MIFI-809362 format. One line per 8 residues: their letters; for each residue x, y, z of N, C-alpha, C. Coordinates in Angstrom, 3 decimals, decimal comma, always signed. Layout:
N
a> X Y Z X Y Z X Y Z  ...
This chain:
291
mndlgmiv> -5,395 -24,295 +9,238 -4,701 -23,115 +9,554 -5,190 -22,630 +10,890  -4,539 -23,172 +11,934 -4,906 -22,802 +13,260 -3,946 -21,853 +13,928  -2,891 -21,538 +13,275 -1,807 -20,655 +13,787 -1,799 -19,422 +12,855  -2,092 -18,278 +13,375 -2,145 -17,085 +12,592 -1,137 -16,026 +13,138  -0,584 -15,260 +12,318 +0,285 -14,164 +12,791 -0,528 -12,953 +13,159  +0,092 -12,062 +13,955 -0,632 -10,812 +14,238 +0,338 -9,678 +14,240  -0,057 -8,520 +13,541 +0,767 -7,271 +13,520 -0,252 -6,208 +13,936  +0,161 -5,437 +14,930 -0,689 -4,456 +15,581 -0,074 -3,067 +15,519
nlhkpeav> -0,864 -1,998 +15,276 -0,480 -0,663 +15,500 -0,492 -0,383 +17,031  +0,693 -0,398 +17,632 +0,783 -0,280 +19,057 +0,651 +1,111 +19,545  +0,523 +2,093 +18,668 +0,287 +3,473 +18,999 -1,202 +3,793 +19,094  -2,106 +2,839 +18,708 -3,591 +3,062 +18,861 -4,089 +2,209 +19,924  -4,516 +2,800 +20,995 -5,126 +1,954 +22,163 -6,217 +1,078 +21,668  -7,071 +1,521 +20,758 -8,094 +0,625 +20,254 -7,607 -0,556 +19,560  -6,482 -0,411 +18,878 -5,897 -1,529 +18,126 -5,312 -2,542 +19,162  -4,626 -2,004 +20,219 -4,167 -3,001 +21,213 -5,293 -3,744 +21,936
emarrllr> -6,325 -3,016 +22,103 -7,508 -3,628 +22,806 -8,151 -4,722 +21,889  -8,153 -4,293 +20,555 -8,651 -5,346 +19,619 -7,814 -6,618 +19,607  -6,485 -6,368 +19,731 -5,571 -7,498 +19,715 -5,807 -8,358 +20,911  -5,963 -7,782 +22,020 -6,234 -8,542 +23,231 -7,518 -9,281 +23,132  -8,525 -8,662 +22,592 -9,825 -9,330 +22,287 -9,680 -10,545 +21,486  -8,857 -10,513 +20,351 -8,685 -11,630 +19,504 -7,813 -12,676 +20,080  -6,888 -12,285 +20,907 -6,154 -13,274 +21,621 -7,070 -14,187 +22,550  -7,952 -13,470 +23,245 -8,974 -14,151 +24,022 -9,791 -15,064 +23,236
wgqangcs> -10,258 -14,479 +22,054 -11,159 -15,355 +21,162 -10,401 -16,483 +20,656  -9,097 -16,364 +20,257 -8,288 -17,410 +19,823 -8,157 -18,560 +20,880  -7,911 -18,242 +22,068 -7,808 -19,238 +23,160 -9,067 -20,067 +23,371  -10,182 -19,376 +23,141 -11,484 -20,079 +23,277 -11,912 -20,916 +22,106  -11,162 -20,623 +20,892 -11,627 -21,311 +19,718 -10,504 -22,155 +19,072  -9,460 -22,441 +19,847 -8,423 -23,383 +19,329 -7,498 -22,661 +18,350  -7,345 -21,403 +18,313 -6,498 -20,681 +17,403 -5,369 -19,993 +18,165  -4,198 -20,134 +17,714 -3,091 -19,465 +18,350 -2,553 -18,363 +17,463
fllphlea> -2,250 -17,239 +18,046 -1,722 -16,102 +17,369 -0,229 -16,057 +17,647  +0,620 -15,943 +16,569 +1,995 -15,898 +16,693 +2,436 -14,306 +16,596  +3,183 -13,898 +17,575 +3,391 -12,413 +17,633 +4,897 -12,185 +17,384  +5,229 -11,150 +16,582 +6,650 -10,611 +16,559 +6,980 -10,017 +17,895  +8,258 -9,852 +18,033 +8,708 -9,565 +19,501 +8,131 -8,260 +19,986  +7,928 -7,179 +19,166 +7,395 -5,916 +19,615 +5,893 -5,987 +20,055  +5,168 -6,734 +19,278 +3,728 -6,970 +19,684 +3,714 -7,816 +20,949  +4,583 -8,903 +20,934 +4,595 -9,764 +22,161 +4,903 -8,936 +23,405
saltaagl> +5,863 -8,069 +23,300 +6,230 -7,290 +24,465 +5,076 -6,353 +24,979  +4,422 -5,684 +24,026 +3,253 -4,827 +24,341 +2,104 -5,529 +24,816  +1,886 -6,753 +24,403 +0,681 -7,483 +24,864 +1,073 -8,461 +25,948  +2,288 -8,474 +26,429 +2,701 -9,374 +27,504 +2,503 -10,826 +27,147  +2,899 -11,168 +25,962 +2,582 -12,651 +25,534 +3,990 -13,108 +24,917  +3,933 -14,426 +24,728 +5,166 -15,025 +24,096 +5,260 -14,562 +22,596  +6,521 -14,343 +22,241 +6,757 -13,861 +20,875 +7,940 -14,570 +20,196  +8,087 -14,283 +18,921 +9,118 -14,883 +18,031 +9,991 -13,799 +17,559
sdeewlnt> +11,249 -14,198 +17,192 +12,025 -13,206 +16,536 +11,439 -13,003 +15,066  +11,984 -11,876 +14,445 +11,511 -11,638 +13,131 +11,692 -12,770 +12,165  +12,879 -13,331 +12,215 +13,156 -14,416 +11,316 +12,288 -15,695 +11,545  +12,114 -16,042 +12,862 +11,228 -17,137 +13,138 +9,778 -16,835 +12,759  +9,287 -15,644 +13,015 +7,982 -15,244 +12,662 +7,699 -15,357 +11,173  +8,663 -14,799 +10,379 +8,536 -14,826 +8,897 +8,617 -16,175 +8,328  +9,294 -17,123 +8,919 +9,456 -18,465 +8,417 +8,349 -19,306 +8,841  +7,606 -18,900 +9,854 +6,555 -19,746 +10,405 +5,201 -19,473 +10,039
vklavvig> +4,828 -18,131 +10,016 +3,471 -17,649 +9,702 +3,110 -17,876 +8,298  +1,928 -18,365 +7,980 +1,357 -18,396 +6,658 +0,318 -17,287 +6,300  -0,381 -16,865 +7,434 -1,399 -15,792 +7,271 -1,333 -14,956 +8,483  -1,407 -13,640 +8,236 -1,247 -12,682 +9,370 -2,446 -11,622 +9,499  -2,904 -11,393 +10,573 -3,948 -10,399 +10,860 -3,301 -9,090 +11,179  -3,612 -8,114 +10,388 -3,022 -6,712 +10,615 -4,132 -5,880 +11,279  -3,804 -5,327 +12,419 -4,835 -4,548 +13,191 -4,319 -3,114 +13,264  -5,065 -2,177 +12,611 -4,828 -0,834 +12,597 -5,586 -0,179 +11,385
gdgtflra> -4,858 +0,615 +10,641 -5,442 +1,104 +9,329 -4,588 +0,817 +8,220  -4,770 +1,571 +7,131 -3,958 +1,241 +5,968 -2,496 +1,587 +6,050  -2,148 +2,462 +7,014 -0,759 +2,735 +7,254 -0,002 +1,553 +7,870  -0,733 +0,901 +8,830 -0,288 -0,243 +9,468 -0,172 -1,358 +8,450  -1,128 -1,491 +7,611 -1,094 -2,534 +6,550 +0,133 -2,314 +5,611  +0,422 -1,054 +5,233 +1,629 -0,841 +4,348 +2,934 -1,193 +5,031  +2,957 -0,887 +6,446 +4,128 -1,283 +7,193 +4,304 -2,877 +7,137  +3,108 -3,463 +7,411 +3,186 -4,989 +7,418 +3,566 -5,495 +6,007
aryvldsd> +3,118 -4,899 +4,862 +3,483 -5,306 +3,575 +4,987 -5,231 +3,421  +5,647 -4,183 +3,802 +7,053 -4,223 +3,679 +7,784 -5,222 +4,541  +7,190 -5,554 +5,695 +7,754 -6,559 +6,580 +7,699 -7,916 +6,007  +6,648 -8,287 +5,265 +6,408 -9,650 +4,771 +6,726 -9,817 +3,285  +7,423 -8,717 +2,717 +7,579 -8,584 +1,230 +8,156 -9,855 +0,554  +9,235 -10,420 +1,238 +9,886 -11,509 +0,586 +9,512 -12,818 +1,104  +8,307 -12,869 +1,705 +7,718 -14,146 +2,121 +6,446 -14,410 +1,348  +5,823 -15,517 +1,696 +4,533 -15,861 +1,029 +3,468 -15,641 +2,022
ivlhginl> +3,507 -14,811 +3,037 +2,613 -14,601 +4,037 +1,368 -13,842 +3,428  +0,189 -14,311 +3,662 -1,101 -13,690 +3,229 -1,520 -12,663 +4,367  -1,911 -11,452 +3,998 -2,329 -10,490 +4,984 -3,808 -10,259 +4,959  -4,351 -10,059 +6,172 -5,841 -9,732 +6,316 -5,922 -8,603 +7,258  -6,476 -7,417 +6,865 -6,504 -6,203 +7,719 -7,712 -5,922 +8,381  -7,732 -5,632 +9,580 -8,895 -5,146 +10,374 -8,737 -3,652 +10,573  -9,726 -2,909 +10,021 -9,589 -1,418 +9,928 -10,077 -0,679 +11,208  -9,071 +0,014 +11,765 -9,359 +0,835 +12,919 -8,917 +2,297 +12,556
ghlgflas> -8,707 +2,581 +11,262 -8,405 +3,843 +10,714 -9,521 +4,647 +10,182  -9,304 +5,163 +8,955 -10,319 +5,916 +8,271 -10,984 +5,151 +7,125  -10,587 +5,390 +5,839 -11,273 +4,708 +4,705 -11,053 +3,223 +4,731  -9,815 +2,861 +4,853 -9,533 +1,357 +4,889 -9,693 +0,617 +3,605  -9,024 +0,946 +2,591 -9,107 +0,192 +1,456 -8,261 -1,042 +1,441  -7,230 -1,063 +2,282 -6,342 -2,225 +2,405 -6,768 -3,082 +3,651  -6,881 -2,345 +4,817 -7,360 -2,970 +6,012 -8,905 -2,749 +5,967  -9,596 -3,718 +5,329 -11,028 -3,397 +5,006 -12,007 -4,122 +5,896
skpeeaec> -11,571 -5,011 +6,732 -12,492 -5,775 +7,657 -12,877 -4,941 +8,769  -14,155 -4,946 +9,088 -14,652 -4,111 +10,193 -14,502 -4,794 +11,569  -14,198 -3,972 +12,604 -13,926 -4,494 +13,976 -15,052 -5,339 +14,418  -16,322 -4,967 +14,191 -17,372 -5,716 +14,715 -17,597 -7,063 +13,941  -16,907 -7,284 +12,820 -17,009 -8,527 +12,114 -15,729 -9,367 +12,242  -14,834 -8,926 +13,088 -13,501 -9,565 +13,113 -13,499 -11,048 +13,442  -14,245 -11,449 +14,426 -14,351 -12,836 +14,790 -14,947 -13,727 +13,709  -16,033 -13,177 +13,153 -16,760 -13,921 +12,087 -15,852 -14,088 +10,807
dlksiled> -15,023 -13,051 +10,529 -14,110 -13,215 +9,411 -12,993 -14,152 +9,688  -12,523 -14,099 +10,875 -11,409 -15,087 +11,257 -11,931 -16,534 +11,233  -13,252 -16,715 +11,519 -13,808 -18,062 +11,506 -13,803 -18,457 +9,964  -14,134 -17,543 +9,046 -14,073 -17,921 +7,680 -12,710 -18,306 +7,196  -11,744 -17,487 +7,689 -10,333 -17,747 +7,301 -9,858 -19,114 +7,819  -10,157 -19,436 +9,085 -9,740 -20,685 +9,712 -10,481 -21,845 +8,998  -11,627 -21,710 +8,450 -12,306 -22,691 +7,652 -12,062 -22,690 +6,181  -11,033 -21,892 +5,883 -10,481 -21,839 +4,448 -11,471 -21,332 +3,422
rfdvlnrr> -12,406 -20,421 +3,916 -13,465 -19,830 +3,032 -12,979 -18,394 +2,637  -11,888 -18,391 +1,874 -11,467 -17,097 +1,343 -10,672 -17,383 +0,102  -10,485 -16,268 -0,682 -9,514 -16,345 -1,870 -8,337 -15,400 -1,489  -7,331 -15,508 -2,292 -6,126 -14,671 -2,177 -5,890 -13,827 -3,430  -5,675 -12,481 -3,226 -5,339 -11,608 -4,276 -3,986 -11,210 -4,256  -3,287 -11,445 -5,341 -1,943 -10,969 -5,499 -1,810 -9,600 -5,991  -1,147 -8,694 -5,178 -1,028 -7,314 -5,502 +0,390 -6,990 -5,925  +0,518 -6,356 -7,134 +1,846 -6,009 -7,595 +2,493 -4,839 -6,795
vlrcvlyr> +3,697 -4,883 -6,642 +4,511 -3,934 -5,912 +5,502 -3,154 -6,784  +5,549 -1,869 -6,565 +6,522 -1,050 -7,350 +7,957 -1,155 -6,812  +8,852 -1,311 -7,755 +10,240 -1,197 -7,461 +10,783 +0,134 -7,923  +11,500 +0,752 -7,025 +12,012 +2,087 -7,375 +13,540 +2,109 -7,079  +14,316 +2,401 -8,121 +15,842 +2,421 -7,987 +16,260 +3,865 -8,207  +16,936 +4,444 -7,287 +17,512 +5,792 -7,549 +19,005 +5,718 -7,876  +19,272 +6,303 -9,063 +20,626 +6,385 -9,522 +21,168 +7,838 -9,332  +22,462 +7,823 -8,848 +23,172 +9,116 -8,702 +24,494 +8,995 -9,354
dgvpryti> +24,724 +9,814 -10,366 +25,966 +9,647 -11,156 +26,081 +8,368 -11,889  +24,847 +7,771 -12,289 +24,934 +6,467 -13,031 +24,994 +5,294 -12,120  +25,191 +5,438 -10,819 +25,332 +4,398 -9,890 +24,044 +4,229 -8,972  +23,505 +2,976 -8,906 +22,333 +2,746 -8,005 +22,681 +3,157 -6,652  +21,907 +4,086 -6,049 +22,120 +4,453 -4,590 +21,343 +3,633 -3,637  +20,046 +3,472 -3,957 +19,288 +2,483 -3,153 +18,079 +2,088 -3,970  +17,492 +0,940 -3,539 +16,261 +0,353 -4,091 +15,198 +0,177 -3,063  +14,054 +0,739 -3,399 +12,915 +0,603 -2,375 +11,701 -0,039 -3,073
yalndvvl> +10,803 -0,584 -2,340 +9,575 -1,225 -2,822 +8,363 -0,557 -2,094  +7,291 -0,340 -2,886 +6,121 +0,354 -2,392 +4,904 -0,430 -2,905  +3,956 -0,624 -1,990 +2,752 -1,311 -2,390 +1,759 -0,335 -2,933  +1,715 +1,013 -2,404 +0,882 +2,025 -2,902 +1,537 +2,880 -4,007  +2,600 +3,609 -3,611 +3,039 +4,571 -4,466 +4,388 +5,122 -4,100  +5,098 +5,685 -5,073 +6,318 +6,538 -4,773 +6,028 +7,943 -5,341  +6,439 +8,988 -4,634 +6,069 +10,341 -4,931 +7,397 +11,115 -4,964  +7,583 +11,807 -6,090 +8,716 +12,695 -6,206 +8,161 +14,184 -6,065
sknaiarl> +8,590 +14,907 -5,123 +7,927 +16,214 -4,893 +8,947 +17,211 -4,281  +8,494 +18,404 -4,365 +9,342 +19,471 -3,687 +8,930 +19,526 -2,230  +9,809 +20,126 -1,416 +9,523 +20,449 -0,054 +8,681 +21,700 +0,010  +8,225 +22,047 +1,222 +7,185 +23,095 +1,334 +7,649 +24,435 +0,848  +8,968 +24,738 +0,952 +9,482 +26,119 +0,519 +10,192 +25,994 -0,846  +10,225 +24,896 -1,462 +10,936 +24,751 -2,731 +10,119 +25,331 -3,931  +10,698 +25,713 -4,941 +10,136 +26,291 -6,123 +9,550 +25,117 -6,981  +8,899 +25,564 -8,072 +8,281 +24,575 -9,037 +9,426 +23,655 -9,604
lhievqfn> +9,083 +22,351 -9,721 +10,019 +21,438 -10,224 +9,848 +21,246 -11,696  +10,867 +20,951 -12,421 +10,831 +20,511 -13,865 +11,320 +19,072 -13,872  +10,415 +18,201 -14,138 +10,824 +16,687 -14,094 +10,760 +16,103 -15,444  +11,884 +15,616 -15,823 +11,959 +14,836 -17,100 +11,400 +13,410 -16,919  +10,504 +13,058 -17,827 +9,845 +11,745 -17,781 +10,210 +10,954 -19,008  +10,691 +9,807 -18,740 +11,051 +8,781 -19,798 +10,245 +7,538 -19,648  +9,965 +6,882 -20,745 +9,281 +5,623 -20,741 +10,193 +4,620 -21,480  +10,749 +3,551 -20,746 +11,632 +2,538 -21,301 +12,801 +3,229 -21,945
grffgilp> +13,325 +4,250 -21,249 +14,512 +4,886 -21,775 +14,352 +5,981 -22,822  +13,072 +6,170 -23,268 +12,779 +7,031 -24,354 +12,212 +8,295 -23,735  +12,729 +9,409 -24,174 +12,305 +10,737 -23,623 +10,811 +10,996 -23,947  +10,103 +11,373 -22,950 +8,640 +11,547 -23,056 +8,246 +13,101 -22,974  +8,935 +13,821 -22,058 +8,721 +15,167 -21,893 +9,151 +15,777 -20,629  +9,137 +17,099 -20,467 +9,512 +17,768 -19,227 +8,220 +18,287 -18,612  +8,033 +17,864 -17,406 +6,728 +18,178 -16,680 +6,998 +19,233 -15,629  +6,421 +20,444 -15,774 +6,576 +21,417 -14,727 +5,460 +21,236 -13,686
adgviiss> +5,769 +20,906 -12,483 +4,774 +20,540 -11,489 +5,292 +20,584 -10,177  +4,447 +20,496 -9,144 +4,888 +20,400 -7,733 +5,465 +18,994 -7,452  +5,160 +17,979 -8,323 +5,657 +16,635 -8,128 +4,913 +15,638 -9,047  +5,278 +14,403 -8,836 +4,692 +13,300 -9,664 +4,520 +12,104 -8,800  +3,383 +11,506 -8,971 +3,126 +10,238 -8,177 +3,141 +9,118 -9,220  +3,852 +8,083 -8,857 +3,717 +6,757 -9,676 +3,134 +5,789 -8,766  +2,022 +5,234 -9,164 +1,143 +4,343 -8,258 +0,936 +3,022 -8,864  +0,829 +2,146 -8,044 +0,370 +0,696 -8,371 -1,105 +0,743 -8,524
ptgstaya> -1,729 -0,324 -9,060 -3,221 -0,315 -9,026 -3,801 -0,247 -7,511  -3,144 -0,889 -6,595 -3,517 -0,792 -5,174 -3,553 +0,645 -4,741  -2,458 +1,410 -5,082 -2,381 +2,777 -4,706 -3,180 +3,816 -5,388  -4,006 +3,255 -6,406 -4,854 +4,300 -7,192 -6,002 +4,839 -6,338  -6,289 +4,251 -5,217 -7,305 +4,788 -4,328 -6,715 +5,580 -3,052  -5,388 +5,830 -3,299 -4,746 +6,583 -2,181 -4,433 +8,021 -2,658  -3,139 +8,522 -2,592 -2,718 +9,789 -3,000 -3,069 +10,128 -4,376  -2,990 +9,165 -5,237 -3,225 +9,379 -6,751 -4,678 +9,771 -6,949
lsaggpii> -5,629 +9,280 -6,137 -6,966 +9,521 -6,340 -7,287 +10,960 -6,086  -6,569 +11,586 -5,047 -6,811 +13,010 -4,693 -6,146 +13,885 -5,742  -5,204 +13,426 -6,490 -4,536 +14,116 -7,541 -5,332 +14,053 -8,883  -6,483 +13,380 -8,919 -7,309 +13,214 -10,011 -7,072 +12,096 -10,866  -6,356 +11,047 -10,414 -6,090 +9,864 -11,125 -7,296 +8,975 -11,138  -7,288 +8,027 -12,100 -8,413 +6,960 -12,128 -8,323 +5,938 -11,084  -9,399 +5,283 -10,795 -9,342 +4,093 -9,916 -9,103 +2,961 -10,676  -8,135 +2,087 -10,393 -7,663 +0,911 -11,158 -7,847 -0,215 -10,175
pphldsml> -8,723 -1,303 -10,646 -8,925 -2,512 -9,781 -7,512 -3,169 -9,500  -7,320 -3,636 -8,343 -5,949 -4,124 -7,924 -5,491 -5,352 -8,600  -6,336 -6,069 -9,301 -6,028 -7,239 -10,041 -5,330 -6,919 -11,393  -5,525 -5,677 -11,882 -4,960 -5,231 -13,147 -3,480 -5,000 -13,016  -2,602 -5,505 -13,944 -1,233 -5,259 -13,884 -0,894 -3,968 -14,698  -0,635 -2,902 -13,956 -0,447 -1,601 -14,627 +0,282 -0,677 -13,555  +0,587 +0,496 -14,077 +1,174 +1,541 -13,266 +0,437 +2,890 -13,625  +0,383 +3,836 -12,793 -0,321 +5,019 -13,025 +0,781 +6,181 -12,693
laplcaht> +0,831 +7,093 -13,653 +1,619 +8,352 -13,492 +0,645 +9,523 -13,365  +0,695 +10,201 -12,152 -0,286 +11,277 -11,909 +0,583 +12,510 -11,502  +0,557 +13,638 -12,262 +1,171 +14,862 -11,877 +0,548 +15,522 -10,668  +1,315 +16,231 -9,925 +0,775 +16,959 -8,778 +0,795 +18,431 -9,096  -0,347 +19,050 -9,232 -0,448 +20,471 -9,517 +0,375 +20,886 -10,707  +0,209 +20,223 -11,817 +1,035 +20,474 -13,001 +0,750 +21,930 -13,557  +1,761 +22,634 -13,938 +1,617 +23,961 -14,461 +1,403 +23,966 -15,993  +0,745 +22,966 -16,441 +0,386 +22,882 -17,865 -1,058 +22,454 -18,000
lysrplia> -1,755 +22,722 -19,054 -3,054 +22,329 -19,255 -3,103 +20,909 -19,902  -2,028 +20,500 -20,481 -2,060 +19,154 -21,211 -1,639 +17,986 -20,343  -1,167 +18,279 -19,034 -0,688 +17,179 -18,187 -1,922 +16,399 -17,577  -2,012 +15,237 -17,818 -3,102 +14,348 -17,337 -2,465 +13,098 -16,801  -3,247 +12,379 -15,827 -2,781 +11,124 -15,422 -2,695 +10,140 -16,582  -1,700 +9,214 -16,587 -1,397 +8,289 -17,601 -1,152 +6,945 -17,116  -1,799 +5,901 -17,699 -1,678 +4,412 -17,188 -0,567 +3,862 -18,168  +0,365 +3,231 -17,497 +1,419 +2,452 -18,249 +1,291 +0,957 -18,023
aatdrisl> +1,854 +0,181 -18,890 +1,757 -1,239 -18,854 +2,623 -1,791 -17,734  +2,308 -2,978 -17,324 +3,179 -3,654 -16,244 +4,564 -3,871 -16,726  +4,842 -3,946 -18,013 +6,105 -4,220 -18,597 +6,905 -2,945 -18,786  +6,272 -1,785 -18,607 +7,026 -0,492 -18,782 +7,903 -0,137 -17,645  +8,808 +0,684 -17,967 +9,694 +1,325 -16,884 +9,569 +2,767 -17,094  +9,198 +3,515 -15,983 +9,027 +4,963 -15,934 +10,239 +5,487 -15,243  +10,834 +6,451 -15,856 +11,979 +7,115 -15,200 +11,638 +8,651 -14,972  +12,030 +9,145 -13,799 +11,870 +10,529 -13,426 +13,269 +11,105 -13,124
iprsssrd> +13,482 +12,243 -13,781 +14,794 +13,014 -13,529 +14,528 +14,386 -13,212  +14,770 +14,865 -11,953 +14,539 +16,317 -11,701 +15,564 +17,182 -12,413  +15,131 +18,145 -13,186 +15,974 +19,022 -13,890 +16,121 +20,402 -13,255  +15,370 +20,641 -12,185 +15,373 +21,896 -11,457 +16,684 +22,064 -10,654  +16,989 +23,275 -10,337 +18,219 +23,563 -9,590 +18,078 +23,391 -8,069  +16,815 +23,217 -7,621 +16,494 +23,131 -6,243 +17,037 +21,852 -5,569  +17,547 +21,955 -4,394 +17,985 +20,761 -3,659 +16,962 +20,325 -2,626  +15,813 +20,871 -2,614 +14,735 +20,478 -1,733 +13,768 +19,573 -2,369
itltqdgq> +14,201 +18,402 -2,743 +13,416 +17,440 -3,465 +13,410 +16,204 -2,654  +12,274 +15,605 -2,527 +12,034 +14,329 -1,676 +11,357 +13,282 -2,507  +11,819 +12,022 -2,263 +11,187 +10,834 -2,796 +10,506 +10,080 -1,627  +9,224 +9,886 -1,744 +8,464 +9,324 -0,548 +7,932 +7,938 -0,915  +8,179 +6,995 -0,054 +7,854 +5,572 -0,270 +6,481 +5,286 +0,603  +5,405 +5,121 -0,149 +4,144 +4,754 +0,557 +3,753 +5,844 +1,647  +4,119 +7,047 +1,309 +3,756 +8,086 +2,371 +4,296 +7,992 +3,717  +5,404 +7,091 +3,813 +5,870 +6,789 +5,209 +7,354 +6,984 +5,356
layevftd> +8,151 +6,666 +4,327 +9,558 +6,850 +4,350 +10,010 +7,847 +3,267  +10,973 +8,732 +3,656 +11,421 +9,723 +2,648 +12,866 +9,758 +2,453  +13,324 +10,083 +1,154 +14,703 +10,041 +0,691 +15,037 +11,312 +0,017  +16,182 +11,759 +0,274 +16,561 +13,040 -0,416 +17,022 +12,730 -1,819  +16,657 +13,658 -2,689 +16,892 +13,563 -4,118 +17,586 +14,826 -4,579  +18,609 +14,619 -5,432 +19,400 +15,775 -6,064 +19,085 +15,944 -7,516  +19,279 +17,102 -7,976 +19,082 +17,397 -9,440 +19,889 +16,423 -10,215  +19,298 +15,918 -11,295 +19,808 +14,985 -12,305 +19,951 +13,544 -11,748
dridvdlp> +19,473 +13,277 -10,506 +19,333 +11,846 -10,131 +18,293 +11,304 -11,025  +18,398 +9,945 -11,296 +17,390 +9,270 -12,102 +16,742 +8,239 -11,295  +15,336 +8,297 -11,298 +14,610 +7,385 -10,537 +13,771 +6,441 -11,462  +14,166 +5,238 -11,446 +13,473 +4,144 -12,369 +12,468 +3,386 -11,485  +11,238 +3,302 -12,121 +10,194 +2,637 -11,342 +9,552 +1,541 -12,271  +9,438 +0,311 -11,806 +8,860 -0,664 -12,596 +8,028 -1,622 -11,680  +7,443 -2,698 -12,234 +6,664 -3,687 -11,545 +7,397 -4,991 -11,662  +8,294 -5,449 -10,712 +8,929 -6,758 -10,871 +8,053 -7,898 -10,697
pdklirtv> +8,039 -8,931 -11,560 +7,119 -9,946 -11,507 +7,158 -10,840 -10,244  +8,351 -10,897 -9,533 +8,620 -11,655 -8,377 +8,249 -10,954 -7,076  +7,804 -9,795 -7,076 +7,410 -9,016 -5,886 +5,905 -8,922 -5,748  +5,242 -9,662 -4,883 +3,820 -9,634 -4,710 +3,520 -9,532 -3,197  +2,422 -8,823 -2,929 +1,752 -8,905 -1,597 +0,485 -9,537 -1,760  +0,265 -10,623 -0,934 -0,908 -11,464 -1,082 -1,898 -11,112 +0,026  -3,157 -10,815 -0,348 -4,097 -10,379 +0,632 -5,353 -11,218 +0,559  -6,103 -11,278 +1,717 -7,361 -12,095 +1,809 -8,491 -11,396 +1,058
vlpgrnfl> -9,270 -12,139 +0,430 -10,525 -11,677 -0,140 -11,610 -12,602 +0,401  -12,483 -12,118 +1,225 -13,498 -12,896 +1,879 -14,733 -13,016 +0,898  -15,600 -13,998 +1,106 -16,715 -14,263 +0,221 -17,632 -13,036 +0,241  -18,082 -12,627 -0,988 -19,027 -11,526 -1,161 -18,507 -10,138 -0,929  -17,123 -10,049 -0,935 -16,480 -8,753 -0,788 -15,489 -8,484 -1,854  -15,924 -8,092 -3,066 -15,014 -7,785 -4,109 -14,617 -6,372 -4,157  -13,925 -5,880 -5,067 -13,400 -4,566 -5,114 -14,522 -3,549 -5,342  -15,488 -3,872 -6,152 -16,641 -2,976 -6,450 -17,455 -2,796 -5,114
dllqeklg> -17,662 -3,903 -4,300 -18,316 -3,760 -3,089 -17,612 -2,714 -2,155  -16,259 -2,801 -2,152 -15,502 -1,935 -1,379 -15,653 -0,461 -1,785  -15,649 -0,247 -3,105 -15,908 +1,132 -3,609 -17,154 +1,694 -3,198  -18,168 +0,777 -3,297 -19,522 +1,256 -2,932 -19,575 +1,631 -1,406  -18,893 +0,932 -0,565 -18,952 +1,162 +0,820 -18,122 +2,416 +1,172  -16,895 +2,429 +0,583 -15,905 +3,375 +1,053 -16,328 +4,908 +0,396  -16,610 +4,825 -0,856 -16,782 +6,038 -1,656 -18,345 +6,465 -1,691  -19,226 +5,575 -1,226 -20,607 +5,918 -1,325 -21,205 +5,743 -2,623
wgqsrpgv> -20,536 +4,964 -3,622 -21,112 +4,642 -4,850 -22,284 +3,806 -4,707  -23,249 +3,941 -5,565 -24,499 +3,073 -5,548 -25,402 +3,233 -4,437  -25,299 +4,354 -3,726 -26,127 +4,597 -2,595 -27,602 +5,032 -2,970  -27,699 +5,491 -4,211 -28,998 +5,826 -4,812 -29,039 +5,605 -6,195  -30,221 +5,349 -6,717 -30,408 +5,247 -8,184 -31,642 +6,010 -8,629  -31,535 +6,576 -9,834 -32,623 +7,407 -10,404 -33,941 +6,616 -10,270  -34,991 +7,187 -9,749 -36,290 +6,576 -9,705 -36,452 +5,479 -8,665  -35,419 +5,297 -7,796 -35,542 +4,255 -6,840 -35,617 +4,918 -5,434
nre> -36,652 +4,620 -4,658 -36,772 +5,157 -3,269 -36,256 +4,160 -2,369  -35,203 +4,523 -1,639 -34,480 +3,722 -0,751 -34,934 +3,918 +0,758  -35,959 +4,655 +1,018 -36,479 +4,893 +2,351 -37,207 +3,627 +2,838
């Protein structure tokens, strides 16, 4: 594997500089980086069309933060491309490789010393008057919520077509295991290891004491139907793309078995290691002096 793809957050100067650094490293180590046309133009290098890039690349390096990684995931969704993220953002649960370790990590990848984790992707279909209006896919989550000035929402929740309840809340998050460490975590949801096949439903500021996050099976279908009269309702895809939702629209969310995002797992870096590093777990133990 001497040809790697590269996707870069071109709005971050440090990401562009990292990309140039890796291009120089690749030239010195017999590794070629294949660039989509936008990255190629910004880095003044040869590039490929989107179709050529997607059909040629087997593994791509994503330089930026988790937002860049989510964009890259949508870009490669229908391919078998494996993604490896170098984090130049904040927490970095998806783009988890450190900039100072980038070349060492790439050496491990080139020597085939890594595993691949298959991450499930949410499929979300919005129906209006019984007709599918659009279908979107999300690696992290989909969020049905009110706009800033909208009133409280009343959201009907169904499981596999069966009525479950009416939830009065500011909104609802439906998350994949990968997205359990994103918006759902701040809403009080549990952390789910990314290899578990499941979905998470987490209310946003629910106006009831009984509303709690709920884990659903990978074979379930969760439906959300806004019953409020407000027209200021939004469906958000991975926190990046937004869609207008009307009262009585139905939003079906499931985990299609044929939609996967494949990511690099390097030796000695499992999910628990990542939690310890990013969330500070395991930094101290009772009776243990770490000085």
